[in-house]
N, C-alpha and C positions, 0 to 999 in steps of 0.2 A: 217682233212677233206678228204672226197675223191678226189682223183687225185693228190693231193698235189704234191707228185713225178712226177708224168707225166708230169703236169705242170710246174714244175722246168725246167726239162730236155727239153722238147719242148721250154721254153723260152731261155734258155742256145744255143740251137739250130739257132734258129731265131737271137737271138743277134749276133751271128757270120756271120751270112748272111747279116744281116744289116750292118755288119761292112765294107764288101765286097764295098759297092756301086754298081759296076756294075758287074752282076752274069754271068759267064760261064755256060756251062752246067756240068760240073766237078763239080762246087759248088753246084750245085742243088742236084746232085746225092750224094755228101758228106754229106749235110745235110739231105736227104732223108734216108740215113742210120743212121745217130743219131736217125731221128724220130723213126725208125723202131726200134731200140734197147730201144727206150724210150717205146714204145707200148710193146715190148714184157717183158721188166721188169716190167710194170703195167697189166701184167698176160693176155693181149690179145692174143688170139689164134693166133698161127703161122701162118698160111695159110691166115687169115684175116689181119694181120699186114703187109704180105708181098704184098698180093693183094691192100691193102690201099696205100703202098709208090707208087707201081708200076702206080696207077692211078693219083697220086699226081704228080710223077716224068713226066710222059707223058704229062701233062697238063702245067706244069712249064716249061718245056724245048722249049716251042713254041715261036716263033719268039715275039707274043705280050707281054709275061712276061719278055724275056731277053732284049727286047730292051726297056722296059718301062723305064720311070724314076725313079720310085722306084719298082724295081724288087722285094726286098725282101719282100715287103708288098704285092705284087701281089700274092708270094708264100703262105703266110701267109694267105691270101683271100682263095686260092684254099683248103689250108689244113682245114681250117672253113667250107666251102661247103662240101669238103669229109666226115669229121668229122661228120656235122649233117647227111647229107646221110646213114652213117653208122649205126647212132644210130636211123634210122627211118624216116628220112625226116621231119615229120612234128607229130604234137601231135597226138597219138590217143586216142580217148574218150571211157567212158563206154556206151554200146550200150543199152537203154533202150526200153522195150517190147511195142508197142503201146496198146497191152491189160494187165494191169496189173493184178498179182505183176511181175516185173521183178525179176529174179532169179540170184543171182550170186553166183557161186560155187567157195569156195577157198581152194586149195590142195597145198600140199607141204612136206618137210621132217620135221620132229620132230625138233624143237627149231629153225624154220626159221623165226616164228613170226605172223603165222596165226591167232590166238586166238586175239593178240594185234591189229592187222591190221584189223582183221574184225570190232572190235569197231570202230577203226579209220574211216574205210570207212563208219560205221553207222552213227558216229557223224558227217562227212564231210557232207554225204547226208542230213542228217536231217537240218543242216544248210541251205540247198539249197531248204528245203519245203517238203522233202520227208518225210514218216513215216516207216522206215525202222523197220524189225524183224529181231534179231539172232537167228539163229539156233545151237544148242550145238549136232554135229555128233560124236565129238571125245569121244567116251564110253570108249575107252583103257586107256587113260594117265590118273594117279591118279590126282584128282583136277581139271581136264581140265574144267568142265560144271561150277563148281564152279568159276575158273578162269573168264571163260565167264560172269558168271553171274555178278561178281565185275567189268569188266571192262564195261560192258552193262550198269549199274546203273550207272557208272561215266558219260557215254555219255549220259544217259537218255533214253536209247532204252529198249524196252523188248526184253527178252530171250525164247526162246520156246525149251523146255527139257523134256523129258520121259526119264530120268535116263539113265540105262546101255540098254536100249532096242536096236533092229536092226536101225542102223544107216538109212539104205534106206527106214525104214516102217517111223523113225522121220523126215527123210526129207520131204517124201510124205504128211504127215500129217501137217508137219509145212506150208506147201504152201497152204494148204485147209483151215488151221487157219488162214492165212493171208488174202485170198479172204473172209472170213467170217467177219473178225475184220477190215478191211479196212486199211491192210497195203499194200503198193504199190511198197514195196521192201523188199527180201527175201535174208539174208546172210548168206550160210551155211558153218559153221565153220568143216570141217572135220578132221579127223585122220591122222597122219605122222609117219613115220619109221624113224629110223634112216639112212635104205638105201632104194633104189627104190626095192620094191619085187612085185611077182604076187598078194600076199593077197591083197596088198594096192591097187594096181592098179584094180582087181577085184571089190571091194567094191565100188572105186569110179565110175566105168563104169558102175555098177547097179545104184548109184544115180543118175548118168547121163542119164540112159535110164528113169528113173522111173519121175523125174522133168523137163527134158529136159531145163537144164539151159540156160540163154541167154548171159551169160557171164562165161568162166572157167578161172579163175585166179590162176595163178602159184605165190605163195609167195617164194622168193629166199632171202637167205641172202646173201649180197652182200661181205661179208668177207670171204667167201668160195672161192674166187677168180673164178678160171678157172673151179672148180669143180659146181658151179654154172651153168654155161653153159651146162655142160654135165647132169646135174640134170633137166633142162630145155628142152634140147633133149629129154630125156628117157620119160616126163612126155608127151611132145606135140608127140611124136610117137605112145604111147599109148594110151592117153586119147583126144588130139586135142586142146591145150588148145588155148583160144582166145589172152591174154597177159600174161605180167608178172608185179608183186610188188615187186620191189627192194628194200630190208632193211635195214638199218644201212648202209645208204649212210652216215651219218654224222661220221662215226665210221673212223679210220686208214687203210680204205681199200685201194689198190691198182686201183681199178675201172674197172680193164678190163672186168667184166661181164656186167658192163653197155655199154661197146663199142662192145661186142662179141654176146650178147644175139639174138637180131635183124637179125644179120647176118648169123648165126649159124641155129636158128630156123625160121627164117622167120616169128617170131611174136613180135610184140613191145612191150617196156616197157612202161606201161601204168599210174604207179605211184611210187612213191619213199617215204620210209620213211626216214626221217630226224632227229628223235630225241624220245625221251621216251614220252612224253605229245600225248594225244589224237588228237591236231590238227596238229602235226607232221607229216603230210603227204600232199603229193603234186602232181599235175599232172605233167607229166614228159613231158618236151618241147627238143626235140634234139637239137633245134637252141640254146636255151639258156644254154644246158649244154655244148655245143661247145666252146660258147663263153667262161664260166666259166673257160674252159681246157687251153683255149689259153690266160687266162689274160684278158680279155675282158670286164669281168663284168657280171652282169645280172639285169639291171635296172628293167626289165618288172617284173620279179619274186618280186623284191622290192616292186614295184608299188601295185602288187598284193595283197602281204602281208598289206601292207598300208590300202588297199580299204578294206580288211577283218577285219582290227582293229578300223579302223577311221569311226566314225558316221558323215555321210554327214550333220545331221543338227548342231552337236555339233561343226563340223568342220567351219561352216559359223558363228555360235554365236562367236567361237574362233577368226575368222579374223576380225570380228566387234570389237571385244574388242582390239584385236592389234591396229586397225586403230584410236579408240578412246583413247589410251593409258591405258586403265582400264583393263590390263590382270596383273592379281596377282598371289600368290603361289598356290592358289589352283587350278586355271587353268593350273599353272606349272607341280604340281604334277600328275594332269589329263593327261598332255599329256606325262609324264614320264611312266607312269603305260601303255599307250597305244602304246609305244616304247616297253618296256619290253616284252608286249606280242607278239611282233614281231619276239623275238628271241634275242640272244645275240649280243650285239653291234658289235663284230670281225665279225659274221658270217653276218650282213649286212655290213660293211665297204667292207669285201670280195666282194661284188656283184657290188661293184661300179667300173666304167672302169678306171684301171690305179692305183687303190688302193690296188687293192687285194695280189697282188705279196709283197707289201709291209708291210700289216699289220699281215702277217702269221706268223713271228718271233716278234711281240708285245705283250707285257705282260697287257691285259688290265684286269682292276681292276672293275669285275661287282659289287663288292659288294661296291662300292662307289655309285650305285643306291639306293641300301638299306639305306645308310648312311642319304641320301640324303632325301628319304621317311621318315627316322625317325625323321630326324630335321623338316621336315615341319609338320608332323604329331602331335609335340610336341609343336606347337605353338597353340594359341589360333583362332577360327575363325575372329576375329578382326584382330589379327597379321598379318595371312595371307593376308586379303584384303587390310591392310596397313601395308606394312615392315618398313614403316619410324619411327612409331611407336616403333620399338623394340629398348629399351636401353640396357646399360650395365645389369643391374639386370635381365631382360626379358633374355638376351643372356645366362646368367648364369643359369637361370633356363630352358630354353630350350635345352641346350647342357646335364643339367643333365638329365633330362627326355629321351633325346636320346640316352644317353651313349656315348655324342662324347665330344670334347672340343667344348671352345670359338671359338677358332681359325677357326675350321669346319664351327660354325654356321656367321662367320665375312666373311669366303670365298664365302659362298652359296648365300649370301646376296649381295657380291659384283657382283656376277657374275649376278645374277638375274637382279640387277640395271642394268648393263652394256647390258645384253641382252634386256631389257626394252627400254632402251636407242634407241639401233642398231633398234628396231622394228619402233620406233617412227621416226627415222631419213629414214627409208624406206617408211614410209608410206607418209612423208612429200614429199621424191623425186617421187614416182608414182602421187601423186598430182600435183606437179609442172609440169611434163612432161605431163601431162593430159592438163594442161593451156598453156604449150609452147611446143610443141613438136619440137624435133630436124628436123624432114622430113614431109614436107607438098605436098601434090599430088595436 
Protein backbone atom coordinates (compact mmCIF):
# COMPACT_ATOMS: atom_id res chain seq x y z
CA UNK A 1 0.00 0.00 0.00
CA UNK A 2 1.15 3.57 -0.70
CA UNK A 3 2.97 5.41 2.10
CA UNK A 4 3.75 2.17 3.97
CA UNK A 5 7.48 2.93 4.21
CA UNK A 6 6.85 6.57 5.10
CA UNK A 7 4.28 5.61 7.75
CA UNK A 8 6.73 3.13 9.34
CA UNK A 9 9.57 5.68 9.50
CA UNK A 10 7.36 8.45 10.88
CA UNK A 11 5.99 6.03 13.46
CA UNK A 12 9.53 5.17 14.57
CA UNK A 13 10.48 8.86 14.82
CA UNK A 14 7.40 9.69 16.90
CA UNK A 15 7.98 6.65 19.12
CA UNK A 16 11.38 8.08 20.05
CA UNK A 17 9.81 11.45 20.81
CA UNK A 18 7.16 9.83 23.02
CA UNK A 19 9.84 7.95 24.98
CA UNK A 20 11.48 11.26 25.96
CA UNK A 21 8.58 12.45 28.11
CA UNK A 22 9.46 16.16 28.31
CA UNK A 23 10.96 17.46 25.06
CA UNK A 24 13.81 19.91 24.53
CA UNK A 25 14.35 22.07 21.45
CA UNK A 26 17.13 19.69 20.36
CA UNK A 27 14.80 16.67 20.68
CA UNK A 28 12.36 18.33 18.28
CA UNK A 29 15.12 19.19 15.80
CA UNK A 30 16.47 15.62 15.91
CA UNK A 31 12.98 14.25 15.39
CA UNK A 32 12.36 16.58 12.44
CA UNK A 33 15.66 15.49 10.87
CA UNK A 34 14.29 11.92 10.86
CA UNK A 35 10.99 13.15 9.42
CA UNK A 36 12.84 14.99 6.62
CA UNK A 37 14.84 11.84 5.75
CA UNK A 38 11.62 9.80 5.75
CA UNK A 39 9.99 12.28 3.34
CA UNK A 40 13.01 12.24 1.02
CA UNK A 41 13.04 8.43 0.98
CA UNK A 42 9.32 8.58 0.07
CA UNK A 43 10.36 10.56 -3.04
CA UNK A 44 9.04 13.90 -1.81
CA UNK A 45 10.58 16.93 -3.53
CA UNK A 46 13.71 18.07 -1.61
CA UNK A 47 12.63 21.72 -1.25
CA UNK A 48 9.17 20.68 -0.07
CA UNK A 49 10.59 18.27 2.53
CA UNK A 50 12.94 20.99 3.81
CA UNK A 51 10.22 23.66 4.01
CA UNK A 52 7.79 21.20 5.61
CA UNK A 53 10.13 20.25 8.48
CA UNK A 54 11.11 23.91 8.93
CA UNK A 55 7.46 24.91 9.44
CA UNK A 56 6.84 22.02 11.84
CA UNK A 57 10.00 22.82 13.82
CA UNK A 58 9.08 26.50 14.15
CA UNK A 59 5.65 25.60 15.50
CA UNK A 60 6.90 22.72 17.68
CA UNK A 61 9.61 24.58 19.60
CA UNK A 62 7.11 27.09 20.93
CA UNK A 63 6.45 27.22 24.67
CA UNK A 64 2.92 25.90 24.15
CA UNK A 65 4.33 22.57 22.89
CA UNK A 66 7.51 22.13 24.93
CA UNK A 67 5.75 22.99 28.20
CA UNK A 68 2.73 20.81 27.40
CA UNK A 69 1.96 17.70 29.48
CA UNK A 70 1.99 15.68 26.22
CA UNK A 71 4.59 17.41 24.02
CA UNK A 72 5.08 14.45 21.65
CA UNK A 73 1.35 14.33 20.94
CA UNK A 74 1.37 18.06 20.25
CA UNK A 75 4.21 17.60 17.73
CA UNK A 76 2.29 14.78 15.99
CA UNK A 77 -0.78 17.05 15.86
CA UNK A 78 1.30 19.75 14.17
CA UNK A 79 2.75 17.24 11.67
CA UNK A 80 -0.80 16.07 10.90
CA UNK A 81 -1.97 19.64 10.27
CA UNK A 82 1.04 20.47 8.09
CA UNK A 83 0.70 17.24 6.08
CA UNK A 84 -2.95 18.09 5.44
CA UNK A 85 -2.02 21.60 4.33
CA UNK A 86 0.77 20.24 2.11
CA UNK A 87 -1.70 18.07 0.21
CA UNK A 88 -4.21 20.86 -0.31
CA UNK A 89 -5.92 21.40 3.02
CA UNK A 90 -9.40 20.35 1.97
CA UNK A 91 -11.13 18.20 -0.63
CA UNK A 92 -11.27 19.72 -4.11
CA UNK A 93 -14.39 18.62 -5.99
CA UNK A 94 -15.12 18.31 -9.70
CA UNK A 95 -16.82 21.49 -10.98
CA UNK A 96 -20.06 20.94 -12.89
CA UNK A 97 -21.35 23.42 -15.44
CA UNK A 98 -24.62 25.22 -14.71
CA UNK A 99 -25.42 24.68 -18.40
CA UNK A 100 -24.99 20.97 -19.34
CA UNK A 101 -23.12 19.15 -20.58
CA UNK A 102 -20.12 19.40 -18.26
CA UNK A 103 -16.99 18.57 -20.26
CA UNK A 104 -14.05 16.82 -18.58
CA UNK A 105 -10.83 16.52 -20.59
CA UNK A 106 -8.46 13.77 -19.43
CA UNK A 107 -4.80 14.04 -20.38
CA UNK A 108 -1.53 12.40 -19.40
CA UNK A 109 1.32 10.24 -20.59
CA UNK A 110 0.81 6.86 -22.23
CA UNK A 111 0.30 4.09 -19.68
CA UNK A 112 -0.87 6.39 -16.87
CA UNK A 113 -4.36 4.84 -16.89
CA UNK A 114 -6.41 7.51 -18.73
CA UNK A 115 -8.74 5.10 -20.55
CA UNK A 116 -9.46 2.98 -17.47
CA UNK A 117 -10.04 6.04 -15.29
CA UNK A 118 -12.28 7.64 -17.89
CA UNK A 119 -14.58 4.64 -17.42
CA UNK A 120 -14.16 4.77 -13.63
CA UNK A 121 -15.17 8.44 -13.62
CA UNK A 122 -18.17 7.70 -15.82
CA UNK A 123 -19.22 4.80 -13.58
CA UNK A 124 -18.87 6.90 -10.40
CA UNK A 125 -20.92 9.80 -11.77
CA UNK A 126 -23.51 7.49 -13.31
CA UNK A 127 -24.17 6.11 -9.80
CA UNK A 128 -24.70 9.74 -8.69
CA UNK A 129 -27.46 10.19 -11.28
CA UNK A 130 -25.48 11.71 -14.15
CA UNK A 131 -25.79 10.59 -17.79
CA UNK A 132 -22.16 10.43 -18.95
CA UNK A 133 -20.79 10.01 -22.47
CA UNK A 134 -17.27 8.67 -23.05
CA UNK A 135 -15.37 10.07 -26.05
CA UNK A 136 -12.59 8.15 -27.85
CA UNK A 137 -9.99 10.73 -28.94
CA UNK A 138 -6.94 8.47 -28.70
CA UNK A 139 -6.70 7.62 -32.41
CA UNK A 140 -3.00 6.68 -32.39
CA UNK A 141 -2.56 3.87 -29.88
CA UNK A 142 -3.57 0.47 -31.33
CA UNK A 143 -6.88 -0.79 -29.90
CA UNK A 144 -7.34 2.31 -27.70
CA UNK A 145 -10.85 2.89 -29.07
CA UNK A 146 -11.75 -0.77 -28.55
CA UNK A 147 -10.42 -0.64 -24.97
CA UNK A 148 -12.62 2.36 -24.19
CA UNK A 149 -15.64 0.58 -25.69
CA UNK A 150 -14.97 -2.50 -23.54
CA UNK A 151 -14.61 -0.57 -20.25
CA UNK A 152 -17.50 1.69 -21.27
CA UNK A 153 -19.73 -1.36 -21.71
CA UNK A 154 -18.72 -2.63 -18.27
CA UNK A 155 -19.64 0.74 -16.80
CA UNK A 156 -22.91 0.80 -18.75
CA UNK A 157 -21.93 4.09 -20.40
CA UNK A 158 -22.14 4.90 -24.16
CA UNK A 159 -18.95 5.63 -26.12
CA UNK A 160 -18.75 8.20 -28.92
CA UNK A 161 -16.13 7.40 -31.57
CA UNK A 162 -15.36 8.36 -35.16
CA UNK A 163 -12.55 5.91 -35.88
CA UNK A 164 -9.19 7.50 -36.71
CA UNK A 165 -10.61 10.92 -37.55
CA UNK A 166 -9.12 14.19 -36.24
CA UNK A 167 -9.33 14.21 -32.39
CA UNK A 168 -10.25 17.91 -32.36
CA UNK A 169 -13.17 17.26 -34.69
CA UNK A 170 -14.22 14.14 -32.70
CA UNK A 171 -14.31 16.08 -29.42
CA UNK A 172 -16.40 18.90 -30.93
CA UNK A 173 -18.86 16.44 -32.53
CA UNK A 174 -19.10 14.51 -29.26
CA UNK A 175 -20.19 17.59 -27.30
CA UNK A 176 -22.86 18.32 -29.92
CA UNK A 177 -23.98 14.67 -29.75
CA UNK A 178 -24.26 14.95 -25.94
CA UNK A 179 -26.45 18.05 -26.24
CA UNK A 180 -28.73 16.31 -28.74
CA UNK A 181 -29.03 13.07 -26.75
CA UNK A 182 -29.38 14.41 -23.20
CA UNK A 183 -25.92 13.46 -21.87
CA UNK A 184 -25.09 15.92 -19.09
CA UNK A 185 -21.46 14.83 -18.73
CA UNK A 186 -18.81 14.36 -21.45
CA UNK A 187 -15.52 12.64 -20.57
CA UNK A 188 -12.87 12.92 -23.29
CA UNK A 189 -10.14 10.28 -23.35
CA UNK A 190 -7.15 11.80 -25.20
CA UNK A 191 -3.95 10.33 -26.59
CA UNK A 192 -0.78 10.08 -24.55
CA UNK A 193 2.91 9.84 -25.39
CA UNK A 194 5.87 8.17 -23.75
CA UNK A 195 7.10 11.66 -22.85
CA UNK A 196 5.90 15.26 -22.95
CA UNK A 197 6.25 16.58 -26.51
CA UNK A 198 5.13 19.55 -28.64
CA UNK A 199 2.82 17.48 -30.87
CA UNK A 200 0.89 16.12 -27.88
CA UNK A 201 0.53 19.56 -26.27
CA UNK A 202 -0.59 21.25 -29.48
CA UNK A 203 -3.34 18.67 -29.99
CA UNK A 204 -4.56 19.09 -26.40
CA UNK A 205 -4.50 22.89 -26.74
CA UNK A 206 -6.61 22.65 -29.91
CA UNK A 207 -9.15 20.36 -28.19
CA UNK A 208 -9.26 22.74 -25.24
CA UNK A 209 -9.90 25.70 -27.55
CA UNK A 210 -12.72 23.93 -29.43
CA UNK A 211 -14.71 22.35 -26.55
CA UNK A 212 -13.80 24.71 -23.65
CA UNK A 213 -13.73 21.96 -20.99
CA UNK A 214 -15.01 22.69 -17.49
CA UNK A 215 -12.29 20.49 -16.01
CA UNK A 216 -8.89 19.48 -17.38
CA UNK A 217 -7.70 16.55 -15.28
CA UNK A 218 -4.20 15.15 -15.54
CA UNK A 219 -3.98 11.39 -14.95
CA UNK A 220 -0.68 10.57 -13.22
CA UNK A 221 0.75 7.17 -12.27
CA UNK A 222 1.84 7.35 -8.61
CA UNK A 223 4.37 4.58 -9.26
CA UNK A 224 6.54 7.03 -11.26
CA UNK A 225 7.43 8.85 -8.06
CA UNK A 226 9.05 12.28 -8.40
CA UNK A 227 8.72 12.10 -12.20
CA UNK A 228 4.95 12.30 -11.68
CA UNK A 229 5.42 15.79 -10.22
CA UNK A 230 7.64 16.82 -13.15
CA UNK A 231 4.97 15.59 -15.61
CA UNK A 232 2.28 17.50 -13.69
CA UNK A 233 4.36 20.68 -13.84
CA UNK A 234 4.94 20.33 -17.61
CA UNK A 235 1.24 19.74 -18.39
CA UNK A 236 0.17 22.57 -16.11
CA UNK A 237 2.54 25.09 -17.70
CA UNK A 238 1.49 24.13 -21.23
CA UNK A 239 -2.22 23.45 -20.75
CA UNK A 240 -3.38 24.87 -17.43
CA UNK A 241 -4.78 21.81 -15.68
CA UNK A 242 -7.50 22.04 -13.01
CA UNK A 243 -6.52 18.99 -10.99
CA UNK A 244 -4.91 15.57 -10.87
CA UNK A 245 -6.15 11.98 -10.77
CA UNK A 246 -3.45 9.93 -9.04
CA UNK A 247 -3.58 6.26 -10.11
CA UNK A 248 -2.16 3.06 -8.60
CA UNK A 249 -2.22 4.43 -5.07
CA UNK A 250 -2.89 0.85 -3.93
CA UNK A 251 0.46 -0.31 -5.32
CA UNK A 252 3.92 -0.44 -3.78
CA UNK A 253 4.52 3.27 -4.28
CA UNK A 254 6.46 5.54 -1.94
CA UNK A 255 3.75 8.21 -2.13
CA UNK A 256 5.98 11.22 -2.77
CA UNK A 257 3.86 12.33 -5.72
CA UNK A 258 0.75 12.72 -3.56
CA UNK A 259 2.69 14.85 -1.09
CA UNK A 260 4.40 17.01 -3.74
CA UNK A 261 1.89 17.64 -6.55
CA UNK A 262 -0.12 20.42 -4.86
CA UNK A 263 2.94 22.24 -3.53
CA UNK A 264 4.81 22.17 -6.86
CA UNK A 265 1.95 22.83 -9.31
CA UNK A 266 -0.59 24.60 -7.12
CA UNK A 267 -3.19 22.18 -8.51
CA UNK A 268 -5.04 19.76 -6.20
CA UNK A 269 -5.32 16.00 -6.39
CA UNK A 270 -9.06 15.54 -6.93
CA UNK A 271 -9.37 11.77 -7.22
CA UNK A 272 -7.26 8.66 -6.59
CA UNK A 273 -7.34 5.23 -8.20
CA UNK A 274 -7.14 2.48 -5.59
CA UNK A 275 -7.47 -0.76 -7.57
CA UNK A 276 -8.35 -2.48 -10.82
CA UNK A 277 -12.15 -2.53 -10.53
CA UNK A 278 -14.46 0.17 -11.93
CA UNK A 279 -15.54 1.19 -8.43
CA UNK A 280 -11.91 1.59 -7.26
CA UNK A 281 -11.81 5.38 -7.47
CA UNK A 282 -12.20 7.77 -4.54
CA UNK A 283 -12.33 11.50 -3.90
CA UNK A 284 -9.02 12.67 -2.42
CA UNK A 285 -9.29 14.02 1.13
CA UNK A 286 -5.97 15.53 2.33
CA UNK A 287 -6.95 15.31 6.02
CA UNK A 288 -7.91 11.63 5.74
CA UNK A 289 -4.71 10.79 3.84
CA UNK A 290 -2.62 12.56 6.49
CA UNK A 291 -4.36 10.49 9.18
CA UNK A 292 -3.59 7.28 7.27
CA UNK A 293 0.08 8.22 6.88
CA UNK A 294 0.38 8.90 10.62
CA UNK A 295 -1.32 5.60 11.53
CA UNK A 296 -4.45 7.34 12.87
CA UNK A 297 -6.77 5.40 10.57
CA UNK A 298 -9.42 6.70 8.20
CA UNK A 299 -12.82 5.89 9.65
CA UNK A 300 -14.66 8.45 7.50
CA UNK A 301 -13.59 6.77 4.24
CA UNK A 302 -14.59 3.40 5.72
CA UNK A 303 -18.03 4.83 6.54
CA UNK A 304 -18.32 6.24 3.01
CA UNK A 305 -17.53 2.82 1.55
CA UNK A 306 -20.16 1.21 3.80
CA UNK A 307 -22.78 3.78 2.77
CA UNK A 308 -22.15 3.01 -0.90
CA UNK A 309 -22.65 -0.73 -0.42
CA UNK A 310 -25.29 -0.95 2.31
CA UNK A 311 -28.89 -0.33 1.32
CA UNK A 312 -30.71 1.67 4.03
CA UNK A 313 -33.90 -0.40 3.71
CA UNK A 314 -31.99 -3.69 3.95
CA UNK A 315 -30.05 -2.37 6.95
CA UNK A 316 -33.31 -1.54 8.76
CA UNK A 317 -34.71 -5.02 8.01
CA UNK A 318 -31.47 -6.59 9.23
CA UNK A 319 -31.60 -4.62 12.50
CA UNK A 320 -35.17 -5.82 12.98
CA UNK A 321 -34.13 -9.46 12.42
CA UNK A 322 -31.24 -9.13 14.87
CA UNK A 323 -33.59 -7.71 17.48
CA UNK A 324 -36.14 -10.53 17.02
CA UNK A 325 -33.38 -13.18 16.80
CA UNK A 326 -34.52 -14.31 13.32
CA UNK A 327 -31.19 -13.49 11.66
CA UNK A 328 -30.34 -16.53 9.49
CA UNK A 329 -27.55 -17.80 7.25
CA UNK A 330 -29.05 -16.16 4.14
CA UNK A 331 -28.84 -12.80 5.93
CA UNK A 332 -25.30 -13.65 6.98
CA UNK A 333 -24.37 -14.40 3.36
CA UNK A 334 -25.85 -11.08 2.19
CA UNK A 335 -23.78 -9.21 4.78
CA UNK A 336 -20.64 -11.08 3.78
CA UNK A 337 -21.12 -10.15 0.12
CA UNK A 338 -21.67 -6.48 1.00
CA UNK A 339 -18.47 -6.44 3.06
CA UNK A 340 -16.51 -8.01 0.21
CA UNK A 341 -17.72 -5.26 -2.15
CA UNK A 342 -16.07 -2.69 0.13
CA UNK A 343 -12.62 -4.13 -0.59
CA UNK A 344 -10.20 -6.47 1.12
CA UNK A 345 -10.53 -7.04 4.86
CA UNK A 346 -6.91 -5.97 5.30
CA UNK A 347 -7.51 -2.62 3.57
CA UNK A 348 -10.53 -1.99 5.81
CA UNK A 349 -8.64 -2.90 9.00
CA UNK A 350 -5.87 -0.49 7.98
CA UNK A 351 -8.43 2.34 8.15
CA UNK A 352 -9.18 1.70 11.83
CA UNK A 353 -7.30 3.93 14.30
CA UNK A 354 -4.50 2.12 16.13
CA UNK A 355 -4.84 -1.04 14.05
CA UNK A 356 -3.39 -0.03 10.68
CA UNK A 357 0.27 -0.54 11.64
CA UNK A 358 -0.49 -3.88 13.28
CA UNK A 359 -2.23 -5.53 10.30
CA UNK A 360 0.20 -4.62 7.50
CA UNK A 361 2.34 -7.71 8.20
CA UNK A 362 -0.62 -10.00 8.92
CA UNK A 363 -1.40 -12.74 6.42
CA UNK A 364 -5.18 -12.51 6.03
CA UNK A 365 -6.57 -15.29 3.86
CA UNK A 366 -9.32 -13.63 1.79
CA UNK A 367 -10.16 -17.06 0.31
CA UNK A 368 -11.74 -17.97 3.63
CA UNK A 369 -14.71 -15.79 2.65
CA UNK A 370 -15.10 -17.71 -0.60
CA UNK A 371 -15.16 -20.98 1.37
CA UNK A 372 -17.85 -19.62 3.70
CA UNK A 373 -19.89 -18.50 0.70
CA UNK A 374 -19.48 -21.94 -0.92
CA UNK A 375 -20.66 -23.71 2.26
CA UNK A 376 -23.77 -21.53 2.67
CA UNK A 377 -24.74 -21.75 -1.02
CA UNK A 378 -24.48 -25.57 -0.78
CA UNK A 379 -27.28 -25.53 1.81
CA UNK A 380 -30.97 -25.72 1.00
CA UNK A 381 -33.14 -22.61 1.68
CA UNK A 382 -34.63 -24.40 4.68
CA UNK A 383 -31.18 -25.20 6.12
CA UNK A 384 -30.13 -21.56 5.78
CA UNK A 385 -33.28 -20.44 7.53
CA UNK A 386 -33.03 -23.03 10.33
CA UNK A 387 -29.39 -24.13 10.77
CA UNK A 388 -30.39 -26.24 13.79
CA UNK A 389 -31.83 -28.92 11.44
CA UNK A 390 -28.39 -29.58 9.92
CA UNK A 391 -27.45 -33.04 11.17
CA UNK A 392 -24.40 -35.21 10.43
CA UNK A 393 -25.63 -36.50 7.04
CA UNK A 394 -26.58 -32.97 5.93
CA UNK A 395 -23.14 -31.71 6.98
CA UNK A 396 -21.47 -34.40 4.84
CA UNK A 397 -23.61 -33.41 1.85
CA UNK A 398 -22.88 -29.67 2.35
CA UNK A 399 -19.13 -30.31 2.70
CA UNK A 400 -19.09 -32.42 -0.48
CA UNK A 401 -21.10 -29.82 -2.39
CA UNK A 402 -18.85 -26.92 -1.32
CA UNK A 403 -15.53 -28.74 -1.70
CA UNK A 404 -14.75 -28.32 1.99
CA UNK A 405 -14.53 -30.61 5.04
CA UNK A 406 -17.18 -31.40 7.64
CA UNK A 407 -14.92 -29.63 10.16
CA UNK A 408 -15.24 -26.42 8.11
CA UNK A 409 -19.05 -26.72 8.13
CA UNK A 410 -19.03 -27.30 11.92
CA UNK A 411 -16.78 -24.28 12.45
CA UNK A 412 -19.05 -22.01 10.41
CA UNK A 413 -22.19 -23.19 12.22
CA UNK A 414 -20.54 -22.64 15.61
CA UNK A 415 -19.36 -19.13 14.64
CA UNK A 416 -22.83 -18.28 13.35
CA UNK A 417 -24.54 -19.53 16.53
CA UNK A 418 -22.06 -17.59 18.70
CA UNK A 419 -22.73 -14.44 16.66
CA UNK A 420 -26.49 -14.88 16.97
CA UNK A 421 -26.23 -15.33 20.74
CA UNK A 422 -24.14 -12.15 20.96
CA UNK A 423 -26.72 -10.23 18.91
CA UNK A 424 -29.48 -11.42 21.24
CA UNK A 425 -27.49 -10.39 24.34
CA UNK A 426 -26.79 -6.93 22.87
CA UNK A 427 -30.47 -6.52 21.99
CA UNK A 428 -31.49 -7.51 25.54
CA UNK A 429 -28.95 -5.09 27.03
CA UNK A 430 -30.29 -2.19 24.94
CA UNK A 431 -33.82 -3.02 26.08
CA UNK A 432 -32.71 -3.16 29.71
CA UNK A 433 -30.91 0.18 29.43
CA UNK A 434 -34.03 1.80 28.02
CA UNK A 435 -36.09 0.47 30.94
CA UNK A 436 -33.48 1.16 33.63
CA UNK A 437 -31.12 3.95 32.52
CA UNK A 438 -27.92 4.42 34.49
CA UNK A 439 -28.37 8.17 34.67
CA UNK A 440 -31.50 10.21 35.16
CA UNK A 441 -31.73 13.89 34.36
